Structures are given as structure tokens and as C-alpha cells.
ROSEKE-172867 format. One record per residue (C-alpha): z negated, x, y. Coordinates in steps of 0.02 Angstrom, whole numbers, plus 50000, padded with zeros to 5 digits. Example, Ala and Ser with C-alpha at 12.3 -4.5 7.8 and 13.67 -1.06 7.14 Angstrom:
496105061549775
496435068449947
***
This chain:
512544906551473
513584903351319
513494886051246
514124877151091
515154863051167
516534859351042
516624854750860
516694869050738
518214872850633
517464870950461
518374880150323
516934878050200
517134868350037
516174853650113
516914851550289
516094840650420
516734822650414
517864818150560
516684804550620
515224816750640
516044832850702
514404839250776
513344837850619
512224852850582
513084860150428
513134877550353
514734880950448
513994875550614
512414885450575
513444901050544
514394899050707
512774896650805
511874910850717
513234924050737
513524919350918
511684920250966
511444936650874
512834944050980
512054936351135
510344943851096
511114960951073
512104959551234
510584954251336
509344966151254
508284950951213
507204960451089
507064976551187
505194980051187
504624988851345
503475003851338
502215006051479
503045022651525
504595032251477
506425027551451
506205011851346
506124996151453
506514977951421
508254970451437
508064969451625
507484987351649
505634983451669
504164992851593
502784983551502
501874970151601
500074976951623
499404959351595
500234957551423
499234963251273
500144975551159
500404969350982
501194981050852
501814971950696
502664981450557
503434979850384
503394992750247
505114999450278
506454996950146
507345009050033
509215005850054
509785000549882
511644999349843
511394981749779
510794976149950
509484962749972
509044948249859
508124932849921
506444940349872
506594954749995
506624944950159
504964936150127
503924949150216
505234952750348
505364934450396
503474932850400
503244947450519
504674940850625
503834923750637
502174931750684
502994943150811
503974929050893
502414918250899
501374931950979
502754935351105
502734916851153
500844918251173
501094931751305
500924947751202
502064962851220
502664963651040
503324979450958
504324975650801
505634987250729
506334992050560
506865009050494
507455015150324
506565025750195
508145034850148
507645049850041
507395044949860
507835047849679
509085033349655
510345040549779
510165057649700
510425050749525
511985041549586
512605057849662
512335066649496
513345053249407
514775051949532
514795068049633
514655058049795
513475065749920
511815056149930
512005054750119
513655045350101
512895033449974
511315030950075
512175027750241
513345015150159
511845006350084
510965006150252
512484997850330
512444984250197
510604980750226
510774981150415
512124967850406
511074956850291
509494959050395
510404955950561
511074939750487
509274933850468
509054934850656
507574946750647
506874950950819
506864969850796
507104981750941
508724990250884
508405005650992
506905010250885
507775010250717
508115026250620
508195033250444
507085046650372
508655057050336
509095058250522
509035076350580
507855072850725
506685063350610
506725077150477
506305089450615
504665080650654
504235077850470
504405096650445
503385099650604
501965088950536
502005098850374
501795114750476
500325106950570
499485103850403
499975121250341
499235129250497
497595119650479
496005121050378
494545109150351
492895113850432
491575103750341
490275107550475
491315103350630
490675088350726
491955074650759
492015063850915
491315049350813
489775059750772
490255062950591
490445080150515
492035087950449
493765088950527
495375098850524
495505113650641
496935125950678
496985141150565
497035151850723
495235146650759
494705151750584
495495168950611
494545170650775
492895166750689
493225179150549
493725192550675
492175189350781
491045189750629
490345172350667
490975165750500
490655175750340
492165180450234
492325172050065
491885183349918
492955174749787
494635180849855
495555195249774
495465211149878
493925205849979
492425216749929
490625211349954
490065214450133
491825217550200
492255213050379
493895206250446
494295223550517
494105231050342
495495220350269
497335224550268
498615211450318
498945205850139
497085203050106
496895193450269
498325181950220
497525178750051
495895174150136
496755162050256
497955154750128
496505149250017
495845138450159
497435129750218
497665110950204
499415114150135
499345128250009
500245135949862
499355137149695
499665139249511
499285121249467
499305110549310
500715098449349
501585083449274
503275090249217
504665077749176
506045087649086
507185072449084
507115071749275
507025090449302
505565088849423
503675088049433
502745072249484
501125068149572
499785059549467
500155043449560
501965044049502
501515044049317
501315027249233
499845021949125
500825025948968
501175043849020
502965041849082
503825044049249
503715029149367
505565031649405
506685033649253
505315030349123
505425048349058
504095057548957
502925068249063
502065084349005
500715095749073
501325112649138
500585125949252
501765130249397
501665137549573
501815122449686
501395116149859
499815105649868
499005095650007
497105096650016
496845077850024
495195080349933
494445087450092
494605069950165
493925060750012
492325054950097
493185049250256
494565040550158
493205031150064
491975027550203
493265022350334
493895008350222
492414998650292
493155000050467
494864992250435
495434974350400
496234976350230
496214965350074
494704969449969
495824971949818
496734986449902
495104994049964
494414993449787
495975001749718
495815015949843
493945018049810
494285018849624
495695031349645
494625042649755
493215040249629
491695046949722
490235050249605
488495056749648
487595067449520
487205085549479
488045101549424
487155109649279
487495127149210
487355130949024
487235149248970
488465153048829
488035165848696
489255180148709
490275171748846
490335165249024
489195150849073
489885133149072
489595121749220
489635102949197
489515088449317
488495073249266
488045057149354
486535055649238
485555072049247
484045062049189
484805061949014
484925080949003
483595081648865
484745070648761
486245082648770
486655088348592
488365096448617
489625101248753
491485097248765
492715107548868
494525104548912
495845113648809
496325122548971
494555128549007
494445147549033
492995148548910
494295146448774
495275161748826
494035171348720
493185163448570
492175171148426
493165178948285
492095170348152
491285153548131
489405154148164
488265151948013
488025133847965
489645127648044
490125110747969
491835109847889
492115093747989
492085104048148
493425116948107
494995106448090
495335115447927
495575132348012
494875148847950
494275154748120
493885148148295
495375158048360
496585148648248
495745131848278
495725133148468
497495140048478
498195125848373
497235112548467
497785119348637
499595118548581
499425100348530
498565095648694
499925103848799
501195091348731
500255076648806
500085070248984
498395067449064
498645048749046
499055050048861
497525060948833
496405047948912
497215034048811
496985043948650
495135046948685
494675033448559
495415043948418
494065057248446
495085072648405
494335089848438
493755106248362
492215117248374
492585132648480
491315143848394
490335145248558
488515140148572
487725135548740
485885134748785
485245118248856
484345123749017
482935111048998
482365115848821
483355131248767
484145122648617
485825129848564
487195116748574
488915118148493
490355118548616
491865108148564
493575106448645
494385089248655
495915083648751
495095068448830
494195080848945
495395085949084
495325102449176
495925094249336
494425082349343
492675088349385
492305105249305
493355102949148
491775102049044
490505088549000
488785088148924
488805075448784
487325063448771
487735052348621
486125042648644
486695036648816
488605036448815
489705026148699
491125038848695
489925053048657
489095042448523
490765039348436
491175057948446
489465062348372
489735050048230
491465057148194
490835075148187
489085072548116
488155077948274
486345073248314
485855058848428
484325060048542
483825044648643
483135047048819
482985028648867
481715017248786
482295001448699
481414986848614
480974988648431
482394983248318
483774988648440
485274993248332
485945011148330
487175015448466
487235021848642
485915014848760
486905013148920
485705002349020
484205007249125
482455008449057
480945019649048
481355037849008
480755045048840
480935061548745
481205070948908
479895084248940
479565102948928
478105114048978
478555112849163
479215095249191
479075078049113
480185063349150
479385052149019
478905035049082
479905036549244
481275024649296
483035031849304
483135034149493
481515043949506
481945053849350
483595059349427
482755065649585
481435075149490
482595083849366
483835088749504
482415096749603
481845106149446
483605112249404
483815118349583
482155127749579
482705136649420
484425140949490
485315131949348
485935116749442
485955106449601
486375089249661
488185086649711
489605074149734
491255074449640
492865064649656
494205058149542
495495061649678
496515077449653
497465087149785
499185079949818
500575089149725
501915090749858
503385100249781
504895092049703
506315100849612
507605089449692
509025090549816
508845074249912
507265077450011
506615086750163
506725105750141
505105115050171
505065123750342
504425139350256
505165156350213
504455169950102
504395188450145
504525203350031
502715200549974
503105182349928
501985176850070
502405159650145
502825160550330
503015145450444
504625143650541
504495140650729
504895123650804
506505130750874
507115133750694
506865115450647
507565105250571
507945115050414
509395104850350
510015102750174
511465114050127
512955109650022
512685113249838
513875113649691
512795101749592
511565088949662
510505087749507
509035098549460
509285105949290
508745092449170
508285094548989
508005084348835
506635072348892
505495078948753
505765097548790
504005101648850
504345120448857
505775119248984
505685126849160
506095118549328
507705124149413
507985115349581
509745112649646
509415121249814
509215137649721
511075137449680
511625140149861
511145158349884
511945159050058
510655146250114
509235152350003
509215169850078
509245171250266
509015184750398
507825179850538
506845188050677
505115180150671
504325192750788
504425208650683
506285211550704
507685205150593
507155203850411
507815195750253
506835180650194
506945168250052
506845149450082
505875137549972
507075129649846
505975114349822
505975098849933
504615087249993
504265070949899
505015054849966
503265049950024
503335062750166
504455052350278
503445036550251
501805045050301
502135044050488
503625032950526
502585020250622
502315033650756
504185035950778
504365017550823
503285020750976
504305035251044
505965036350950
506835047651075
505505060951095
506095078851073
504605087651152
503105079851066
502815070150906
502325055051010
501905053051193
499975051751200
500105037551326
501185027351207
500075030451056
498565025451160
499435009551220
500125003551052
498855010550928
497335017151021
495555011650979
495174994751055
496944991451115
497654973951128
496614961251033
495704974350929
493824975150961
493134989051068
492725004150962
493974999750825
494875013550731
496495008150814
498125008050719
499544995850689
498944978150726
499774970150575
500584979150428
501414968450295
501984974850125
501714974849938
500084979049851
501024991249738
500855004849872
498945004449875
498655022049809
500315030149852
501035027250025
499455019550099
498285033450042
499495047350090
499835039850262
497965038350297
497745056750253
499165062850365
498555051950507
496785058750496
497435076550504
498475072250658
496935063650732
495835078950702
497125090350784
497225079150938
498985072350915
498405054150899
496845045150960
496815031650826
495865037250671
496745025350550
498605021250545
498485002850497
497134991650569
497584975650475
498514975350310
499264959650233
499994959450057
501354946550035
501674938749866
503294939349771
504684926849751
505004923849568
506464915549484
506994909849312
507644923549200
508504921249031
508534931548872
509684930348722
509154931348540
508994950348556
507784948548701
509094955748820
509194948048993
510814939049035
511504934349209
510464919549267
511874913149378
512964910549224
511684900649124
511964881849109
510814867849057
511324860648888
510364847148797
511194852148633
510434869448643
508764871348551
508084879648709
508954868048832
510004882248904
511574891748855
512464907448913
514194911648850
513984897548724
512394904748649
510614897748666
509504907748784
507654907348821
506984904248997
505524913149080
504874916549255
504954934049325
505044944149485
506784943249559
507774959049532
509184968249445
508194971749287
507974953249248
509744949049307
509064934449409
509404940649585
510064928549714
510904936549865
510434930250038
512304930750074
512484915949957
511154906450054
511934910850222
513584903950160
512874888050084
511514883650211
511364896250353
510044909250393
508844897350480
508764886250327
508384901350218
507014906650339
506214889450342
506314887850152
505514904750116
504124901850242
503754884250177
503684888749991
501804892049992
500444903750059
501164920750104
499954930549997
500394921249837
501914922949727
503034907849721
504524901549619
506274901449692
507264885549667
508974885349750
509104866449739
507504864749841
508274873849989
509104857750044
507404851050100
507294864650233
509074860650286
508644842250308
507204846650423
508374856450535
509704842850528
508434829950587
507864841750725
509684843550779
509964824750779
508404822050885
509284832151022
511164831150991
512284816350953
513254820950795
514774811150854
514944816751034
513914832751043
512964825751193
511114828551221
510224812251183
508444815251238
507554803751358
506634808551518
505424793951495
503574797251469
503054797551284
501914784151216
500074787951192
500334787951004
501714801051019
500674811551139
499204811351019
500294817250876
501134830350986
499524838351046
498694837650876
500244846450808
500164859550946
498324863050910
498584863850721
500174874350727
499364886750846
497894888550727
499004890050574
500164902750654
498684913250709
498044913150530
499784916850457
499784899850369
501604897450411
501924885250269
500644872750334
501264875050512
503014870150455
502314854850366
501534848850529
503144852050625
504054841350496
502834827050525
503124827550713
505004829150689
505024814150572
504024804050697
505354807250830
506704800450714
505824783650717
506004782350907
507524775250991
507694791051096
506654806951086
505614810851242
506174827251320
504404833851342
504014831451158
505684838051098
505544853851203
503794857351137
504424854650959
505904866250987
504784880051055
503554878350910
504974878850784
505814893950866
504804907550774
505354900450606
507134894750648
507664905350798
509534901850805
509574882850803
508124882050925
508974894451041
510514883351040
509504867451070
508504875851208
510114880451297
510824862851274
509214855851348
509654865151508
508664881351501
509454897551559
508124909351490
507994912451303
506754902051204
506094918851143
505204920451310
504614902351323
502734899951325
502014892551167
501334875151206
499494872251241
498634856751175
497914844751303
496104841451249
496234823451312
497404819051170
496374827651037
494934815451060
495054800650943
494744783351019
494044777150854
493674783550682
493514774050519
491744772950452
491584769250267
490154758250205
489534761850028
488244753649916
487614765549783
489104776849816
490434763349798
491484758149947
491094740350001
491734739650180
492444748750332
492344747850520
493244756050665
491934764350777
491844776050925
491704794550878
490054795650974
489264780550889
487394782150854
486514781150686
485564765150729
487154756050775
488014761750615
486524756350510
486564739050588
488444737450565
488334742350383
486924730450340
487854716250427
489494719550338
489974705150220
490524716850082
488874726250088
487914709950084
488864704049931
488514720349841
486654719549882
486584701649812
484904698449894
484064714649841
482944724049961
483564740350037
482634756149989
483524767750112
485094769350218
485924786450227
486964788550385
488244802450410
488904797950582
490234793350622
491144792050455
489944786850317
488484775150283
487764773950106
486564759550070
485364762149925
484584746049854
482754745449802
***
């Protein structure tokens, strides 16, 4: 056992005074912390044992069968070149505290940290400097590993990795192929009794070949009534490829010319720009990989009820998925194809007075050559013909993103297409408009407009002079406008059906049944969620494990050909354009290495020349499954050993209730990933679950969103942020602060590079030590709330640790000064109340209040002549999750050979939690007039008698009779005079 037995050589600016050479200073903290971190590594202190396989604890033992598994995890970091600032460790420290606490409570805790290493920043740096992204990324990882190790985080180092590691890329590509080789059978029964799950494509082929599943009739080259045997190989591939969960399609995409790549909807900001780089984004139609996440829309929505997540995040996912129940209705178009619309209010169909289709709608590929008779000039946009009007409007719409089109909806732009459509309930001919607020990617790309029941439709009708028909009754005198509330239905009947007088719910059911009987509509469900666009025109990402044959058919590579690694390229950047060049074309950097792009392979038909996919996967791919790699980081044969997934994540494992979905026990991270990483990971996990690779049906059982640490930021007269560290307080400044001699304005903001208010943890390590930083960040406030950073306040956390040190170690001699005498009853009561409260607070992740109670106990010990060993040891153990280094040192000095990490967390003795007396307050008409110390079990009659006999109560009554006495035993008696 290594001990600290001699004074430290302090080279810091504030050295330890000679008369107190053993004072707990930043220099001593650093010596202790670095030494114990080396000791932990040498011993394998944080090696988490699996129940089977090569990973054991530091003494070569597998998991203790009596210990409950507990899997705690952080959202893993992207390795930035700037390293960490003090805002980053908040979540990492919190999970470390929870993990250490649960380990002390007897759980087998799995806690590890990996790196999300593919990403645009490294690629952009490579473009600017020519340095390979791998070199940049690995250097950044090394910086972050050093900073995180310095915090003393109890991660199992054997389970760490980066998403760019070849063996990790191999399994990411393998999962993609599992999705590619799967389809979604909506009728298949799942083990939980629900319907719909992924199945291997091979089973679909077997059903087609056996004739047990009819062939689709909407695939090119598949005639009506054809059998599988009638189709050639190309037609069979087209049939299968339309059903895959990962598929290629000509898709409207978000094209960012300034970045040279396409983006998923989730990566476009509310103002129509790229989330990274803030570049303009345009709509283009390109052949891209997509993931059929929409097949899981219902399960992704419904299963939110089964997991312990913040309601805010659940609401965000429900909104993003956007499930709506309604009806599809078909309108016959004169001289054209019918138009199908989806509506959540089919009961208002009699109030439809026009239709609106997206500018991309196929109906507009052919429009009438002339305006119909009676066309209003307000409808034409000043054009001589529908052809000119529609062509011009389509061109304008193509220059906008989907987000911009939705934001511009209030402007009510649009033109009449020249088409007329028949309302199926009354035969009236309705004009068909096109407007860019209707998106082809959502619903059917067409809406029926009911201006009497929808505010947006009403505004459009007013702008273009279109009729308004009300289908919901309203009181007399109701002003004109859309009637969006419920009410009795009016103006809604024909010769076969009448909805008049019905309430909305019944009217919906009746009209849907009528539409279905006529073959012009049916009830259905739609979703806001779109399939996940999965191609990126970038270099720094996972290559697709796909090659294309001479027919441009995608072919999966075998596992033996994985990983497909990135080649060297002459230029790391995709071809970028002027950010506003909407007509530009993607050109990915991988396409420039033709030696890699074209390859000769034998995939079973003899050697042939194939072409690789020049796109890469998005950076979200690696983060969709990394939690599984923590369980089995050395596996080469399977994605994850089923026994390990069952142990760490299976339904009902550990403390999870029987029948739970399973998943990570505690996942901590920011709310900003609610509809990106979290939704994508749930989708991938459900596919893996359906295919039998995992038993858990959700990846993350409990989610906790930590708040942010904020700090003061300063702007000059231009509104430009200046370095906060260089700002000084100055009473002569009109704002109270100056930078470079100029007045600056102060504000609060999230810590980061953009606000130039970052504080490095390295500064805190140097000035105070890692334990002080840990205690300060955990004591700043509730974990789920944002909190202000104040460097000067850190000293309070340091003083707590200094007092703890002095309660054990003499600052002059370095000797242990605890006493072996029995503690007083008063001290024992405080100790066991602290144990009970800290246990409860730690369990509830109220770490800040737990620290406050530890401080109270610690301060109490400073009032004693000598600290009792039994109390000190309990305090050290309770403090260890928050301040692991100093407590490890004190634990060793107190004579223990085994690490405090493995000490049992104290249990409160119920005897000392019972109060001998409590204070009962006596009130007269609500005002305090007296008090008495009484037994906790005192009866109401005794309290009533004590109160009425109290001199203060008697004075307040002043001879008046008593109307009633209200007793709330044992703490309150309220006397009410007559």
C-alpha cells in the first residue's frame, strides 16, 4: 500500500507555510490525486467484471452472482481540439458519483467512456490544414483522456474505444447490413404480443417463391398476376429492394452547397440553415440511402410509455413522430389523375372549397394549356397560362428549404393550377392551387382546404377570394373567421348521408364509413416522421459496406470483407459551392480515389468489377449502438455476447422491474439530442431486437438530462464577444467592466468557445485540485437545472475538504488524530441522520443536498476535541463518491488496506433516528404563544391539557372561553377562543 507520509514539495505560487507542512493545498491535492490514479490503474480498481468471458475484476474474478448489475452511462463526447471546459464534466462527475455510490451499495457497476470520433469539425480542419482527420481526432482524444483521467472518473479503461477504430467500424457496417438485409412485416406477431417486426429479407424471398405472399403490383417489371418464377433476376431485386429497411431512392433532400453535403431534416435549423456551419439549405432530388424508420413510428411512439424518461423529451419525440388519425380522401380531377389528401377532420369535407398541392406534386407535371372560364385574375400570378404560372412558382419554391416554406406560410403565396377537382361528397368542382407551405414529403403532398374550419385555409381564402362554408355551428353574432372548436355539425348532407346535428366524433366515424363504401376514401393514420436520410457526401465517416454491379444494383459485402476502411484521398473536402448555389451537384471526396472506388471481387459469381459507394454514413451511425460495445468490447465473432446483453441490459435485470423493456439503467446527457441521437438509437435497437441480436426492446431504461453550467460573457460596443478572462471590474466604466481599456457589457450564457467565456478544468486542477472541482460542481444546485459558474465560489468546496483533512490528519505532523473513544449520543444522532439522508439523496441523484448534509456533519466534528474514528470513517466513505482521491488517502491513513471504492456504504441505525423529544408549538388564533418539549408519541389529550395550561396561552385568552382546540400531534396545538 502506498501512503502519503511526508510533506509535499510545493512549487505553486502559494506554498504551504513551514509550520503546517501537511495542510491540504492544491499542491498536496495534485500529489494525492495523481498518485492514486496511478494506483487505481495498477490495481485494476475499476475493472468491471462480466459474468462470463475474458473481462474480470482486478483480481481475476467474474461477477459476483449476488451483486445486482447496474449500467450507468454518459452521452459520449466528441473530441474537440479545444479540450474540455468546466461545463463539460458536470454530467461525467454526476454519473461517476452515482456509479461509485451504487458500487458501495453492493452493485456490480459498469461505467465506461468512449469517443464519438467521426464528425464534421475534424473534416473541416483537415480541409483547412491538409492534416488527416484521424491525426487531428486522435490528438484531441488524447487531450480529453488526460483531462478526464485527472478528474478521477471510475471508468473501466478496458472498455474504452473510439467510433473510428477499425474493429468498431466493422460492427457499425455489419449493423447497416443487418438493416439492409431486413424488411418490416406489419403482420408478424412479436414476443410481446404486438404486431409488426423486422424480418430477414431471405424469409421474404421464401414467401414470394412459395406463393404464400402476393407480389406487389406497383414495381416496374412486375405484371399483374405474375409469380416469383416469372420474374427475371433484375425484377426480383427491384421487388425486394422496395421492401428493405435500408434502401436507395430518388429522394427530396436538404442540400447544403456551402458544406457540399446533404442533411437529414433533424440537422436543419428552424431558420432553414445547417445545424453545423450555419449554411443555407435547399431542396434537391438525389439518389440517396434511406432508413425506413417510419415503419417503427407506432412502436417508437407507444413504447415511450414503458421507459423512465423526462416528459419533456417524450413530448419532443411524440411531436417529431407526429402520429395523426384521420382519413384519406380521393378527389377526381377533370382531365388529370385523382388527388389523394389526408385529413384529421373528414367531418368537415362538405366545407372543402379548394385544394392545395405541393409544388413537387406529380399532378403539376401536366396542367391545362388555358385558364378555365371564370378564372379570377387574383389566382394566376399575372401569368398568361397555367403552364407558365406553375413553372414559375415551382422554380421559386425550389430555392427554399422545407423549414423556410413552413415559416413563410403566413405570406399565403400560391397560384391556381388550372385543374378542377370534384368533391366526392357533393360533386362540386373545386379549384386546385399549388402553394409552397404544402410539402411533398409530408402526408400525400396535398390538402383539402376548409376555410370555415382552419385558420390558415381561411387566410388563404381571403387572400384569393375563395368561398367559405361553415360545417360547425356557432352562436349568433360569432365574428367571421375559422371555427376551430367542436360543436354540432351543419351544412353537411347529401342524398345518401347527413352529418347535421352530430357531434364531431360521431360525424367522423359516419363519414369515413360512407367514403369507404363508395371507394373514395378510408380511415388511416399518418406521421410527421420521414424516413432517415442516411447518405453524406463527406470523407470522414464510415464507408458503406456496399458495392454496385453492372446494373447499378447494390450488393452487400460479406462479413469477411469488413471493415471497409477509408482510403487516402487527394482532397478531404467534398466539392463545396457558393452557399447560395442551389443548382449545384454533390461530389463526395471518396469518388476521387478511383483505385478504391472500383474493385474486383468474387462474391460468388466469379471475379467481377464492382463500384463502391462514394458516400459515407452520417456521424449518428456510430452513436446508435456504442452502449452495446461497452458490454463486450473485444468481441470479434458476434456483435455482443447474448449472455452479457442479458446480464447488463435484459428485461428485468438488476433493479429494473420484472417485465421492463430492459436497457441501460441510467443514461445522462443533454436534452439537445432528443430527436437526433435518442430517436435514431431507439430505431436501430428495435431492429436488432426484432432480429434476435438483443433481448432488451429499448436501449435506455432511464434518461436524465443534466443542466448546463453558465458563466458571465462580455460584449464590446459592436456586440462582439471578448475574452472573459481578460475583463476587469472597473467602477469608472459605465457598465462596471472593461476589456482592453474599453467598456464592455456583461451577460450570462452557456460556457463555450463562441461566447469566449470558457474556463479550462486544467486551471481548476492547478488552483484547487480535482476533488475540489468535483465537489463544487456537484454542490452548485440540482443536476437537472442550469447553474452559474463563479470561480471565486470554488474556495467553499476547498474549505470543506480542508476541514475533512484536519479532522483526520494533523497539519503540523501529518499524524492521524482520530480517537477510538465512543461518540457521544448527540454525535451518533447526527451521524445516523446524515447516513439516512445522504443515502436517500444519493439514490435520488440530489447530490447537492447530500453534500450539504456531509458539510454539517464535518463541521460538527471540528467542534470536538478529537474526532471519533467510527464517525470519521463513515464520513470518509460517504464523501468518497464525490471526492474520491482525498478520501482514498484518508482511508489508507486510517489503516485500511482495501480501497475505499469497495467499502460498504454506511447503514443508519434506526435507534438513533428516533427523536427523544420534539418541540410542540402552542398557538392562539394562529399566533405562537408558547412551546413545550414533548415525547414524539404524545397523545392529543395530553397536548390539549398542556396547551391550555401554558402561561402564554392563558395570557392570550385573557379569560375568554375556548371554542375549540385543534391538535396536530406532536408538533402543533391551535387554540381558538369563543
